[in-house]
N, C-alpha and C positions, 0 to 999 in steps of 0.2 A: 432341673428341666433340661431336656435334650435339645441339641441344636441340629447341625447338619447330620443326617443319617444316611447310612448305606441302605441299599434296597432290602437288606435283611433286617433292618431296624436298628443296627448298631450305631450308637452315638459316636460322632467323629470329633466334636469339640464342644466345649461349654458355650453357653449363650453369652454374648457380649452385653454388658449393661446397656439398657436403653434400646436394644435391637427391636425392630418391628416384627410382628409375625404371630401366627397361629396356624392351624391347618388350613388348607386352601378353602374348604367349604365354609367353615365358620368365619374365616377372615373375610371372604367375599361378601357374606351377608352383613357383617359389621361395617365393611367398607362402603356398602351401598347406602346404609343409613348415614354414615359419616359424610359421604360424598354429597348427599342431598342437602345436608346442612351447610357443608362447605361451599356448595355451588351457590346457594343463596348469598353467603358471605362474599363469594368472589364477585358476583354480579353487583353487590353493593360497593365493593372496593373499586370495581371498574367504573361505576357511575360516579363515585366520589372523585376518582382520578380525572374523569372527563368533564367535570364541572367547569364551565367557561368563566365563572366569576371568581375562582379561587386558584391561586398558585398551588402546585402540588409537586411532591418528590416521591416517586414510585420506585420501590424495589420489586423486581419481578423475576420469579424463578423461570428457568428454561421451559418453554412451551406454555406459558401462562397467558398468552394473548396480548403482549404489550403492543404489537403493531396495530391490533384492532383498537386498543385503547387510544393510541395516537390518532388513528383515523376518526374515532368517535369524538375526540376532543376538538380536532380541526373542524369537523362537521358541525359540532355544537357551537363553536366560535362563529361560524358563518351564519348559523340559523338566526332567524328573527326571535327576539326575546319574548317571554311570556307576556310582558306588559306592552308589547307592540313596538318596542324599539328595534331599529335595524341592527342586524348582526355585524360583526367585524368585517371590514373590507378585506378582500383576499390579499392585497398587497401590504397589509399591516401585520401579517402573520409570517413568522420566520420559523421554519422547522429544519433543524440541522441534524443530519445523521452521518454515519461513519463511512459508508461506501456509496458509490454511484448506483450499484445494484439495489441497495436498500432504498435509496431515494427514488429510483424508478419504480420499485415495487410499491412503495407507499403512495406515490403519485398515481399509479395505475389503479390501485384499490380505491383511492379517494374518488377519482373520476368515475370509476365503475359505480360507486354508490350514488354520487351526485347525478350521474347519467340515468340510473334506474329511477331515481326520484322524479326526474323531469318528465317521465312518461307514465308514472304510476297513477292509478285511479284513486279518488279521494279517500275511501275507507281504508284501503291498504296503506296509503301513504301516512294517514293519521296514525295507524297502528305502528308503523315503522318508527315514526317520530316519537310516539309515546314511549315505546320501549327504550329508545335512545336517551330521551330526556327525563324518564321517570315521571311522566305526566299522564293525566287522563286523556283518552282519545278525544273526548268531546270538547276539550279545552282548545282545540285547534280550529281557528276560524278559516274561512275561505281565503282571506288575505295571507294567513300563515302558510297555508298549503301552496298558494301561488308563489310566495317568496321562496319556499323550499325548492319548488320546481325551477325557479329562475337561477338558483345557485350554480347550476352547471354552466349556463351561459355566462354568468358573472365571472366564474373562475377562468373560463376559456378566454374571455375578453380582457382579462387583467394584463396590463402592459408588462412584458417580461415573464408572464406566467406565474403560477403559484410558486412561492419561494420554499420549496422542499429540496434541499441541496446539501452537499457535503460541506464541511467546514472550509475546505480549500476553495470550493466554488464561491462560497460567501466571501471569503477574504479577497479573492480575485475581483469580485464585484465591488467591494469597498475600495480597493486600491485604484480601480479604474475610475471610480467616482471622485476620488480625492488624490490624484497623482501628485499635485504640487505639494500638498500637505504631507504626503507619505514619502516624498523625495524619490519617486520612481518615474520612469519614462512614460508619458502618455502613450497608450496603445502598446504597452509591453507584451511580449510573447511569453507563454508559459513553456518552460523547457521540459522536454521529455527526459526521463531518467537516463536514457542512453546518451543524450546530448550533454547532460550535466556530467556524466561519467567521463566522456571524452574531454570536456573542458577541464575537469579536475586533473586528468592525466597530463594534459598539456601544461597546466599551471604547475603541477608537481615537477615535471621534467625540467621546465624552465628554471625554477628556483633551485633545484638540485645542481644544475649546471652552473648557475650563478654562485652558489655556495662553494662549489668545487674550485672556483677561482680565488675567492677571498675569505672563505670560512672553512678551510680544509680540515682543521682540527675539530671544529664543531660537527662537520659532516661525518668525520670518522667516528666520533663518539656516538652519533645517531646510528650509524651503520652497525656498530658493535651492539648497541641496544636492540636493534632490529633482528639480530641473529642472522639466520640464513636468508632473510628477506631484505636485508640491507636497510638503508634509511627510509625506503618507501613505506615500510610497515608502521613505524611510529608516526611518520608524517600523515599517513592515511587515517590514523586514529583520530586526528584533529578534525576530520571532516564532520563527524557526527556532533562535535562540540562547537562548530563554528558560530552557532547562534549566540553563544555567550562569550566567545573569544575574539571574533572578528572585530577589529578596531581597537583592541586593548593596547594599553601602553606597555611596551616590553619591560621596561625597568620596574614599573609598579607591579606588574604581574610576577616578575621574578622575585621581587621582595616578598610578595604574598606567598609564593611557593616556599621560599626559605623559612618563613615564619611557620607555615603549616606543617612542614616536615621536621621542624626544629633543627635545621642544619647548622653545624658550627661554622665559625668564620674561617676555619682552616680549609686548605685544599685537601684533596685525597692524598697527595704525596706527603703533605705535612702531617696528616693523621697516621700514615704508615711510618713516617719518621718517628713520631711519638711512640708508636707501638713497638717497633723493632730497632729503633735507633737510639736517640737520646733518652727516651723514657724507659728503655729496657733494663731490668735488673740483671745486668750481665754476670756479676759475680755469683749471684744466687743460682742462675740457670747454668753457669759453667760448672759449678759444684755438683748440681744435679746430673749434668751430662757425664761428668767424671764417674759419679757413683753408678750410673746406669751402665757405663762402659766396663766397670769392674764386676758386674753380676756374673756369677758362674753359670746360672741357668736362666737367662732372660726369656721372658715370654714374648709372643709376637707383638703385643702392644708395647712392651718395653722397648723392643727394637725400633718400632715405628716412632716412638717418642724420642729416642736417642737420635735417629736420623733427622728428625725435624729440628731438634735443638742444634745439631751440627750446622745445618743450613742457617738457622736463625742467628747463630753467633758468628757466622762467617761474614766476609765482605762481598758476598754476591749482590747483584742488583736488588734494590729495595723491594720491588714487586715480588721477587722470588722469595725473599725472607718473609714478607707478609703472607704469602700463600702457604709457606711452611708453618708459620705461626697459627694460621686459621685451621690447618689440618689437625692440630692438636685438639681443638675444641669442637670442630664441626664434622658432621658426617658428609658423605659424598653428595647428599641432597641439599646441604646447607643448613641442616637442623643441628641444634646443640646436642652433643652426645649425652646419652642417658646414663652411661657408666664411666668410671674413671679411665683415663688413658694409660693406665699402667696396671700391673698385677699386684695382688696383695703381698706377695713375697718381696717385690721391689720396694713397696712402701715401708717394709720393715728394715730393709738393708740400706736404703738411700736416704740420708738425712735431708729434711726439707721438701722431699718429693710430694708428700700428701699435703703439706701446708701450702704449697704453690698450686698444685694441679688437681686437688680433690674436687669432684663434681657430683658424686652420688649422694653423700650425706653432708650437705652444706658446701659452699664454694671456698676454694683456696684463694689466696690473694691474687694469683695470676689469673684465675678464672674470673674473679670480680673485675679485675682491670680489663680483661678481654671483653667482658660484656659491655662495659662502657665504651671501649674502643669500637666494638662492632656496631653499637647503636649509633655512634657518631659517624662511622663509615657508611652505614646504610643510609642515614639521613643525608649525608653529603653527596653520595652517589646518586640518590634519588633526585636531589636538587640539580646536580650537574646534568643528569640525563634530561630532566624536564626543561632546564634552562636552554640546553642545546636545541630541544624541540621547539621552544618558543622562538629562539633566534632564527631558525630556518623556517619554522612552520607558520608564524604570523605573516611573513611575506607570501607564502603559498596561499593562505586564506585571502590576503589582499589581492593577489593576482587573480584568484578565482572570482572574487567579487567584481574586479575591474573587467574581467572577461565577460561576465554576464551583463555588466553595464554597457559595454561596447556593443553587445548584441541586442541591447534593450530587452533583456529577458530576465525572468525570475524563475527559480526552481520551486518545488513544492514547499520546502522549508522556508524559503524567502517569503512566500505568501503569508505563512503564519507569523514569522518574526516581524515582518514589516507592518502587518496589521496590528499585532500586539503593541509595537512601538507607537503606532499612530493613535491607538485608543487609550494609551496609558501614560503618555509623556507630555506633561506641561499644558500650556495654553492651547496648543493646536488640538490636543485631545478633547478639551472642553468644546471647542468649536465644532469638531467633527461629530461628537456625541450629540451636540445640540441639533445639528442638521439631521442626524439619523433619528433622533428621538421623536420628531414629529411624525415620522412615517412608520414607526415600529411599536406595536402595541402588545403583541404576544410572541414569546419566544418558547419554542419547544426543542428540547435536546434529547435525541435518541442515543442509545448505546453509550450513556454517559460514563460508564466505567472505563471506556477506551479513550477518554479525553486526556491529552497531555497537559502538563502544567502551563505551558504557553497558551494552549487553547482555552484552558480555564480562565486565564487572565482576560482573554478576549470576551468570553461569555460574561464574566463578572463585570467587566466594564460596561457592557450593554445593559445588564439588568440592574446595575447600581442606580440608574436613573428611575427605575420603577419604584424604588424605596426612598426616594428623596424628592423634595420640592413638589412639582406638579404631579409627579408620579403617585405620591401618597394622597394627594387631595382629590383624586378622581374617585368619588364614591360610586358613580354610575359608570358602568363599563370599565372597571379597573384594569390596569395592565397586569399581565400574568406571566409567570415563569412555570414551565412544566419540564421536569427532568425525569427520565426513566432509565434505569440501568440495573445491573446486577454484578456485585463485586466478584461473584463466583465465576463470571464469564470474562474477566479482564485478562486477556491472553496476548496483548500486544505491547509488552514492556519495551521491546526493541524499537517501538515508535513513540515511547515516552509515557504510555499508559501506566497508571498507578492506582490500584484499588484503594489504598490508604488515603490518597488525595480525594478520591471519590467519597469516602466516608467522612473525611474532614469537611468537604464542601456540603455534604448533607447536614452535618452538624451546624455549620454556619447558616445554611438556609433555614433550618428549624429555629435557630435563635432569632434571626431577623423576622421571620413570620410571627413568632410568639411576641416579639416586641411590638409589631404593628397591629396584629389581629388577636392577640391573646392565645392563639394556638396555631400549630402548624398542621398542614394537610399532608400526612405521610402514609398513604395507604400502601399495604404490602399485598402482592399478588402471589399466593403460594399454591394455587390450584393449577395443576398441569392438565391441559386439554390434549396433550400430545401422546403421552406414554401410558402404558398399562401399569396396574398396581405393582406387579412383580418387579418391573424395571425400576420404578420409583423407590420401592422398599430397599432394593439393592443399592441404589445411589445413596439413600439416607444412611445406610449402614456403612458404606465405604467411607463416608465423611463424618462419621460420628465423632464429635469434638472430644470425647473422652480418650480416643486413641491418640490424639495429637496434643493433649494437654493444653488446649486452647483453640483459637480459630484456625482451621486448616487453610484458609484462603487469604488472610491478611495478618499483619503484625500487631493487630490490636490485642490488648491483654486478655488472658483467659476469662476474666469475669465478664467481658463483653461478647464472648462466644456463645452463640445459640446453637442448640441441636438442630440440624438440618431436617426439615419436615416438609415433604411434598404431599399434597392430597391429589388423588387421581380422580379426574372427572369420569374416566372410562372404567368405573368400578366393576361393571359386569362383563368386561372383556378381558379374558385371561391372556397373560403374556408369559415370557419365559426368559431366563438367563442361564447360559451355559458357560462353564469354565473348563476349557480343555487342558489336558496334561501338557507339560512342557515337551516340545518336540526335541528329542535327545540327539546327541552326537551319534553318528554311525560309527561302527568299527572301522579302523583304518582300512581304506581301500585305495587301489591304484588305478581306478577306472578313468581318471582324467588324463588327457594327453600330457606328455612331459613338457611340451612347449606352450602350455596354457598360460595366459597373461597372469601377472601377479595378483590382480584384483578379481580374477575369475572365481565365480561361486561354484563350488563343486556340486554336482547333481545330488550327492548324498549329504550335503550340508543341512543343518537344521532349518535354515531359512528356506531352502529349496523344498525340503520335505513339507514344511508348514504351508508354503504357497500351494503345493500340490494338494494338500489336504483341504485347504480352503476352497480351491476350485472344484474338487470332487464333491465336497459337501454342498456347494451351491448347485452343482449339476444334479445331485440327488434330490435336493429340495424342489427344484423345478420339475424334474421328471416324475416325482411322486406327488406333486401338488401340495407341498408343505403349506398349511393354512396361514394366511395373514388376514388382518382385519382391513376391509376396504368397503367404504360406504355403509358401515354399521353391521356388516356380516362377513363371515369367513369366506375368503376366496383363495384359489390356488396361487402360490407365489410365482412371480415373473422376474425376469432379470432386472427390470427397472426398480424392483423392490429392494435390491441389495446395495448397501453402501459399505465399502471397506475403507477404514481409516487407519493411517499410519502417522507416526510422529514426524518423520522426515522422508524425503525421497532418497532412496539408497538402494542397496542390493535387494532387500526384501520387497521394496516397491516394484522394482523391475521384474523380480521373480514372480510376483503376483500377477502382473499383466501377462507375462509369458505363459503362466500356468492356465489362466483363464482362456487365453487364445488357444492353447493346446486342447482344452475341453470344448472348443468351438462355441464358446459363450460370447455373446455380444458385450464388449467392454468399451467404455467411452474413452479409454486412453488416459494419459497423464493429464492432471489439471494444470500443470505447468511444463513447458518444454523450451529448450533453447532452439530458436527458429532454425538455425543452421544445422542442427542435428537431425531434423526430420527428413526422411528420404524423399518425400513429395516435394519439399522445398528444394532439395538438391536436384531433383529432376527438372524443376523449372529454371533453376540457375544454370543448368547445363545448356539450356536453350540459348541463354545469353552468351555463355562461353563459346558455343559453336558459332553464333552469329558474329562474334568478334574475331574468332580464329578457327575457320573451317578446317585448317590443316591439323588440328589437335585430334589425333586418332582416338585417344582414350575417351575424350568427351563424346565424340560421335558414336563410339561403340556403346557407351552408357546410354545415349539417347535411343539407339537402335534396339537395345535390350530393354529399355524402360517402357513405361506404360504408353507413351505417345506413339511408338512405332511397333513395339511388341514382337520383335524378332527374337523369341526366347529359345529357339532350337539351335543350340550351338553347332551341332554336327551338320545340319542341313541348311542353315541360314547364315549365321554370322561367320562361321569358319569358312564356308564356301566363298563368302564375299571377301573375306580378309586374306585368305591364304594365297601365297605365291606372289605377293606384291614385291616390286623392286624397292631399292633403298629410297628412291625419290618419289615413289608413288604413294600418295596419301589414300586413306580409306575413303575420303569423300570423292576423290577422283574415280575410284573403283565403283562406288555406288552410283555416281552420276553417269558413268559409261555403261552400267549394266542394263541389258535389254530384258532381264527377267521380270515377268509380270508380278512376281511375289514381292519385289522390291519397289514397285512403282509408287505405292502409297507413301512409303518412307521417304523416297526420293522427292516426291512432290512436297511433303511436309518440310523437309530440310531446305529445299529451294525457297519455300515461302519464308522460312526463318531468315535466310540470307537476304531476301528482298526487303525484309523489315529491319535490317541492322541499323538503320538510321532513326528508327522509331524510339520513343521513350520506353523504358523498361516495362511500365504498366501496359502500354499498348502491345508490346511484343508478346508478353506472357498471356495477356487476355486473348490475343489473336490465336495463340496456340491452344488455349483452353476451349474456345468456342468453335474452332475449326472442326468440321465433320469429316470423318475419314470414309474410306470405301465401304466399311461395314455399317455406316449410318450413325456411328457413335461419335460424340464430340470428344475433345481432349479431356474435358471434365469427366465425362462418362468413363473413359478408359482409366483415368487416374483413380477414381473411386472404386471402379471394378477391381483394379489391381491392389490398391492399398487400403481400401475400406473407408467408411464414412469419417473416421477420425482424421483422415488426411485433409478434410475440407477446411477446418479451422486454421491450421498453419499456412496453407496455401493462400487463404483469404487474408491472413495477416501479412504475408509477403506482398500481396497486391496492395494492401493499405500502405505498406512502406514504400512501394514503388510509386503510388499515386502522390504521397507526400514528397518523395524525392523529386518528382517531376515539377513540383511547384517551387523548388529551391533554385539556387543559383548554379550555373554550369552543370545542369543535369545531363547525364549521358549514360549509356549502358556501362561504360568503364567505371564511372564514378559510383554508380549504383552497386555494381558488383563488388567494388572495393569497400563500400560502406557496409554491405551485408556480411562479407567475409571477415570483416574486422569487428563484428558485433557479437558479443556473447550474452546479450540480455535475454531474459526469459519472456516467453509468451504466456500470459495468463488466460486460461480457458475457463469459461463459465460452464460448469457441469450441472447447474441447477435444473436445466431443462433437458438433461440427457435421457429423453424418453426411450424406454425399452432397453436401456443399456445399464450394465453394472458400472458403478462409479467407484474408482479407486483414487483417493485423494488424501491430503494431509488434514489434520484436525483443524488447523488454522483456516484452510480453504473451505472447510465444511461448516464454518460458523454461519448460522442462520438456516441451514438445511436440515432435513430429517428424512428418515426412511423406515419402512416397516421392519427391516432386518438390518442390523448394524453389526459388523464384524471388526474386532480390534485384534490384529495379530502382532502388533509391534509394541510389546508391553514389558519385556524382561530386562532391558538395559537400565542402568542407573543414570543419574544426572551427570552429564559431563561438566567438568569445571569450566566456568566462563573464561573464555580466552581473551576477552577485552582487557587491554593493558593500560588504558587511560582512565583515571579516576577523577571525578569532579567532586571535591570535598570542601567543606567550610565555605559556603557561599560561592560555589563554582570555581574554586581554585584547582587548576589541573595538576595532576601528578602522574608521571609515566612510570609504571612499575610492572615489567613484563613477567617477573618471577616472584612466586610467593616468598621465597627465601630472601628476596631483596626488599621486602615491604617494611617501611618505617611503621611505627605503631599506628599512626592515623590511617594508613592504607591497610594494615592488617585488619583493623576494625571494619573498614569499608569493604574489604574483600569478604570478610565473614558475613557481613550484612547482605552483600550481593549474593552469596551462596544460599543463605536462608531465603532470600526473596526468590531465587531461582527455583528452590524446592516448592515454595508456595505457588509459583506460577505453573509448575508441573502439575500440581494437584488441580489447579483451576482448568488446565488443559484437559485433564482426565475427566473433570466434571462436564465440560463441553462435549467431549467424545461420548460419554455414557448417555447423555441426555439427547443425543440425536436419534436414539432408538424409539420407535413407536411401539412395536410389539415384542420384538425379540432381540436379545443381545448375546453375541458370541465372543468370548475372550480367549485368545490363544497366545502362544509365545514360543519363540525359538530359543534353544539353550544358549545362555550367555555366560561368559566367564570361564573360570577353571573347570575342567571336566569333573573334578572331585567335589565341586560346590553344588549348590541346590539348583543351579541353572537360571536363577533370576537374582537380581540385585536387591539388597535390603531397601525397603521403601520404594521399590519400583512399582509401576502400575500393576504388574502381576501380583506382587506381594500384597498390595492394598486390596486388590480384588479377591485374592485367595483368602485373606484374613476375614473379609466381610462375608464371603460365601460360607466359610466354616462356621460362622456365628449365626447364620440365618436359620431360624426354625423353619423346617419344611424343605430345606435343601437336601438333595439326595446324591449319593455316590452311585453313578450308573455304570461304573466300570471304566468308561472312557471319559472320566472327568466328573464334575459336579454339575447338577442341574437344580434350578430353583424355579418352580412354576409348573404349569400344566404341559404335558406332552400330548398335543392334540393329534388325532388320527389324520393321515394324509387324505386329501380330497380328490386325488387323481390328477393327471397332468393337465395343466392349464395352457395358456399361450406362452410357451417357453422359448428357448433359444432357437429351436428348430423351425417354429412356425413363422415368426417375424411379422412385421406389419403387412397389411395388404399391399399388393404391387401398385405402382403408379399407373394412372390411366394411359391409354395408348397415345393420346394427343401430346403427352409430354415428350414423346420421342419423335414427333414430326418435325421436319425441317421448316423453319420459319422463312417464308418467302418475302414478307414485307413487314417492316416495323414502323408503327406510327410514332414519329419522334415527338418528344415534348417540346414546348416552346423554347426557343433559344434565349438564354439568359445573358444579358449584356449590361455593361455600365454605360451611362450616357456619354462619358468621355471617350468611349471607344467606337462610337457610331460612325465617325468619319475617318476611318483608318487610311483612306487613300490620300488625304491631304495633310496627314500629320507630319510635322517638321522632322527631318532626319538629323539626328545629333550623334556625336561620337559617344558610344556607350561607356567608354572608360575615361572620358575627358574630365580633367580636374575641375574645370570651370563649370561644367554641367553638374557635377556632384556637389560643388559648393552652392550653386543656385538652388538645387533641390533641397539641400539642408536648410538654407535660409528660408525658403518657402514653407518648409515643414515647421520650423520654429515659430514663424509669424502666425501660421494657422493655429498652432497649439496655444499660443498666447491669446489670440483672438477668441479661441474656444472657451478658455477657462477664466480669463480676467474679468469679463462682464459679470460673472457671478460673485466676484470678490468685492469687498468694501472699496469704494472709489478712492478714498484717501491713501490706502496702502498699496494700490495696484502697481505703481511704478517701482516701489522698493521690492515688492515680491517678484516682479518680472526681472528686475536686475539681478536679484539673488539667484533666481532660477537660471538665467542665462550665464551667470558666472560659473556654473557647474560644467558648462560646455567648454572645457579648457582647450579643446582642439581648434576652437575659433579664435582668431586674433581679437584683441580688445576693441579695436576700432570697428570690426565687423559686428561684435556683440552690441556696441553702442549704437551703431546704425540700425540694427534690428529693433532695439528698444525705442529709438526715436520714431521710426516708422510706425511701430505698433501703437505707441501712445498718441501720436498725431492722428491716427485712424480712430482710436477710441474717443478722443477728445473733440473730434470735429463736430461742431453743433449740427451740421446738416445730416449727420448720421444718427441722430438721437433715436429715431424710430427703429433703426436696425438693432441697436444694443439696448433697447428698452427692456425693463423687467418682464419676464414671462416668455421671452423669446427662447427658442430651442436651438442649441448648438449641435452640430453633426447629426442632423435629423435624417433618419432613413426615409427614402422615397422608393417604394416598390409598387409596381403595377404592370398591367398587360396592355400592349399596343399592337395594332395590326399594321405591318409595314410591307407594302407590296404583296399582300396576300399571305405573308409569313407572320406568325405570332411571335412577338418579342416580349420577354419579361425584362422590364427596365428595373435595374437594381442598383441604386446609387445613394450617395449621401450629399445633402446640401449643407453648406457651412452654417447657414442661419435661417431659421424659419420663424416668422412672426405671424400668428393667427389672430385675427380679430373677428368681430361679428359679421363683417361684410366682405372682407377681403383677406388674402394671404400674401404676405411679402416673402419671397424666397430669394436669398442672397448667396452668391458664390464669391469667395475671395480669390483674387488673382494677384500674384506678386511679380508679374512680368514687368520688365523695365526696358524701354519706357512704356508708360500707359498710353493707350490710344487717345487721340484728341477728342473724339466724340463716339457716341454709341454706334454710329454708322461705320466706324473704322475698326470695330471689334472683330477678332478672328472668327471666321465662319464656323469653325468647329465648336467654339463657345456658344454661338447662337443656337446651333443644333442641339447642344447639350441642354440649354435652358428651355428650348422648345419642348424637348422630351419631358423634362420635369413638369412643365406647364400642362402638357396633355394628360399626364398621369394624375396630377392633382385635380384637374378639372373633373375627372371621373370620380375621384374620391370625395370631392367637396362640391357637389353640384349647387349652383346658386351663388357661389362666392367668386369674386374676381381674383384671378391668380396673377400676381405682379412679379415677374422675374426681374432680377437686377444683378449687375456685376459690380463688385467693389474692388477697385484697384488701389493697392496700398501705396503705389507710386503716385504721389500728388498730395493727399489721396483724392480719388475721384469715385463717385457713385453714379453709375449709368442705369436708370430704369429702362428696360427694353420695351418699347411700345409694340402693340399688336402688329402694326404695319411692318416693323423691322423683322418680326419673328415669322411672318406668314410664309415667306419663302422656305424657311426651315421646316415649318409644319407640313407644307406641301411635299417636301422631299421625304420626310418621314413617312407620310401616308403612301407615297408612291414607291417606297422601297429604297429611297436615297439614290 
């Protein structure tokens, strides 16, 4: 049977066993019948997965509609049951997904569905619900339909909203609810990655300086292990393992390391002494050396051996003798020699030579001895390297943790680790799970294949209650777990994801469900609603398990490997796969300038030529109207239909963007960029630099030539302005003094910058962006006109940073500039909605996206060896081994396993890349490796795809590569790169003369700013008083919810962690707090059902101005007739009576009262102040608050 054929019919390769295929016509007819049957099966699988009364574990191929199934399940959980029972409350459903974008997409689609139901007429709504729940339309009563319509409002009114969130957001919410139990600061901040990076660098530098004083030898050993990067490289490797190493006992950890690597008790020097000192067979080796010296015609190897023996037998330093001894047996790379270290002639002439040093056919006695010595040396060196890392590294981890504690902050890893510890450790875990259990009925886990082991522990702790005790006893409305994922799409191992753990969890789920219910609900979703049959057949062939002798995606044994089979729903829509030839090396040319940078990519390089070919092919497809399927029919291709995927951002990535721009094609730019690298960001930063230093001529020249001023004619504008200045005359002086009208706009712009030099960075940049110039264009208009639409995202990111900086301490233009210039973090851009533009991005960034035409140009390189040097083996014991040659056996096995796992992840990444394509897939590659080689690495993506293409029946050689599928006729030019979207209406360019401002948002505590007491901002007494008040407030917030008998002990334990406070201060805080809680007259305040830190938000009119009052009241107690709102005050001394209360406090409580009167008409609002000094509780009567209410109404 023939396989891939040339256009003349010649067979190119035999068919691979199990390959799909027939001729296009017969295949499409067969696929249509198959798809109809499979579609019915797919609908049944989706319905089974969405059943609200059964837990389910779903494995879903790419494009099989898993998000739809998730939405279906949530909707069915909310719907009224067939027997009339109410559906699940929205706040009892928890849906965890992997990214914020996925959570927002899911939430948006769910609200779209619920919103459409709310306005749908009866017959249509009954039909929608019947299809969703697999019921008859006539079974829905008027009450059922009304309940479905009400779901939209129920979801919107749920406190805190529907819980569709990332695992990090969920963990943050849990920790904020149980801060005392989790041992975290109440109200902790979540650290951005860049802030965590800065803190890590500070901790690292501090501990290295400390080690340089009293651990110099240890630091030197670390520096040697780190190679050219010094001690920072091994120490930085600990950061990723801090979750399991922070807080470890150094001695116990080092003992475990020694046991793991099987290190001898000897030191390195003692092993060397045993090797070339006391343990050396000197007489034997001296005789061999003499024999080698008498050889009449020694070979090169004989001479090298003799030279080594002379050093070994000398009295040179021990390390030199050991090095010479090693050179006899090891190659320069550290591997054992494969041949004898002497010639055959020498073996015949020198007695004892072969008996000592034979390596080829059995080991000589000295070879055997060396192997044992080398094993001991490698183990001991691995131990000493890692022990040094522990001695210096654990203090770094401790300093990093302390730095976060001082800032009351947690990074993203902390959120996971602290929640895992909270839910899995001891009695506290049982208490927390008990409190959570009552409000959590259904858990849904999306993208489960990307869940890390620590995250699995959190999920398992939550669902364990579903299968124990009351969780099992609920026959009506049982609690459920829903998990959906795909091992083939697990591509985040660098974040801890493990597809084998995913499969193990699935097995445990199935066993638990079979124990409880007799069978497990494990529907598989294999039908793709995304891709054409040709694309899916190609994917199936690439990953045929016969090629890999087992599962290509996981380490599960071959007998558990299934042949990958996708069924196409789009059976009648033809697609196509193209494999281009490798872009070869050009003949040597000298077209590049002699002074080109070292990393410069030659214009004739394979990568540049491939990028040019990709850009020209896209231009051709757009200009000729290459057909793509859109809305069920063929349409001409547009730029937004193109998605180019690379493995990493590098030379090819940059070359592609450059080539697309050269073809004048709209491109969305990079999906990630370093903020400081973008020219638009530099243009904005120059505005700050000039405002700070107007005498900086270079900065001003860049502004004048940049988009804001646009003096781009060097000869007639900038040169004329700058030429002929004296030594002391600055460019700004010349511009300011120039009477030329052509410079007037630039001069006014720069004067405005100087006038705003005292503004925050956000205000200064925003002012420049919205300022309109003489031509009627704003700064934004000019920026986008010069740099294109891709400049908008990075400049907006800069504005976000500036806004955040303004909210911090000591914010100024100088500190903002220093912060940005010292930050190399990346900006992540969301290209999912890059309408009308070509997207170029990494495969990791494209997860969840799709496009009609997908191009893979980065396919020829092999897998690079994993450079990570820290291994966690045998129950998380760390071993630092930077070189393969230095691996003890346990690490050699771990490195081999890591390499195999890396190859599997590469295949999973290829699967994700291939399945982004809807209609057409183009695979190319730039020549890689030696010029005499094939141009692609063995088992590279190109190799896998080429092998698959050659085995596909129906694939053809078209001269310029291989094609599989139909080549449809062009449809004529559509809306391509030249036409663009319709222009913006004229009103968008009109100058705004009046802006209707939104109501001013203010906190009640800031209403009376004119009488606020003036205090020294940096006074120690003020800082101590503030901290005292914060701690008392926190205790009064959380202790009322704790069992009364243990309150004092818990409070004391929590206060004892604040070691910066003196013991008597902590004791005083405890006394005051407990006296307040135990005061009988305050029983109503702390009664069960009261709300701590309750938000109070509402609108008031004050002197004709609308105000949004946004504050928090310390305690809110709501009853059927009245509402008691209490604010705690820790002022000392407390006033003698309510009439002596500070006026600003009265104004604050009056504002709360007025807002709550609007929210709760008919109830009496009773404001009160609770002073902990005393303690005293003052309920504020209406007569006392009337004056404050009048002031609020009159504008204060």
